[in-house]
N, C-alpha and C positions, 0 to 999 in steps of 0.2 A: 634184769628180769628176763631177757631173751636167752641168756646163757642158763638160767635157772630152768626154763622150759626145755631146752635141749637136753639138760642133764636128767630132768624128771621124766621126759618122753623120748627115749632113744629110738623107739619104733618110728616116730615121725621122722627123725633124722635119717633113718635107714631107707624108709619108704621114699623120701625125697631124693636121696642119692640113687636109688634103683630107678626111680622115674627119670631122672636126668640122664642116666646112662642108656636107658631102653628107648627114649623118645626118638633119637635118631633113627633107630631100626623101624619105628612105625612110620616115620616120614620117608623112609627110603623109597617105598613104592611110589609115592606122590612125586618125589624128585626124579625118578627114572621116567615116569610118565611125562613130566614137564620137559625132560631132556629129549625124548622121543618126539614131542610136539615141536620143540625148537629145531630140531634136525629136520623134521618134515616141512616146516615154514622155511628154513634155509633152502632146502631143495626146490621148493615152489618158487622162492624168489629168484634162484639160479635159472630155473626154466623160463621164467618170465623175462629175465634179462637176456637169455639166449634167443628167444623169439623176437624181442625188441631189435637185437643185433641183425637177425635174419631179415626182419621188416625193413630195417634201415638199409641194408645192402640192396634189397629188391627195389626200394625207392630210388637209390642212387643209380642203379642199373637201368631202370626205366626212364629216368631223367636224361642220363647220358644218351641212350638209344634215341629218345625223342628229339633231342638236341641235333644229333648227327643226321638222322633221317630228314628232319626239316630243312636243314642246311644243304643236303645233297639234292633233295627235291627241287628246291628253289634254284640252284645253280644249273642243274641239268636242263630244266624246262626253259629257263631264260637263254641259256647258251644255244639251245637248238632253235629257238624262235629267232634269235638274232641272226643266226646263219641263214635261216629261211628268208628273212627280209633282205639280207645282203644278196643272196642268190637271186631272188626275184627282181631286185633292182638291177642287178647285172644282166639279167635276161632282157629286161625292158631296154636298158641302155644299148645293148648290143644288137637288139632286134632280131635275134636269130630264131625266135620261137613266136608263138601266137600270144605272148605275155602282154597284157595290157595294164594300164595304171590302176585299174580296180584291183587286180591281184596284188600289186604292191601295197595298196591301201589295206587290203584284207590282211596281208602278212604283218604289216605294221600294227594294225588293231589287235591281231593275236598276241603280238609281242607286248603291247600296252596292257592287254588283260593279264598276261603272264606276269608282268611286272607288279600289276595291282595284286595279283594273287600272291606274289613274292612278299609283298608287304605283310600280308596275313601270315605267310610262313615264317617271316622274321618275327613276328609277334609270338607265334608258337615256339619259336626257338628261344626267345627271351623268357618266355614262360617256363621253358624247360630249365633254363639257368636258375630262375627262382625256385622251381621244384627241387633242383639239385641242392641249392643252398639250404632249403628247409630239410632235405633228407640227410644232409651233413651236420644238422643240428643248429643251423642259424636261424634266429628269429623265431617266431611262433606261427603256427598254421591256423 
């Protein structure tokens, strides 16, 4: 029955053949538009990736800087106050100046305060390590 229809109606067969040949031409514009959209989405994803890399680099740099500055601050402050206590005690022991025991106690108190502050600085230093770990992709924020 199918073969009979095709033989009886050859125009239908020709129209179907022409339609199947011209259909890709009609969809060509839509395919080109889809390709342009896909390329734009790819470029947008690449820019987002590059921005993420730049942000991660800045986070790493900030964390390293904070780590180093906290350690430097802590060491310099404590070292200078330890020397101050030592010098004040030597002056008291030698009795070469008007140094009294109260000045030694004041120097020791300053050293103790610096050591307590050093504990806070150490916390900041450890926090910087955690921030660096996160910046390098470890854990979740």
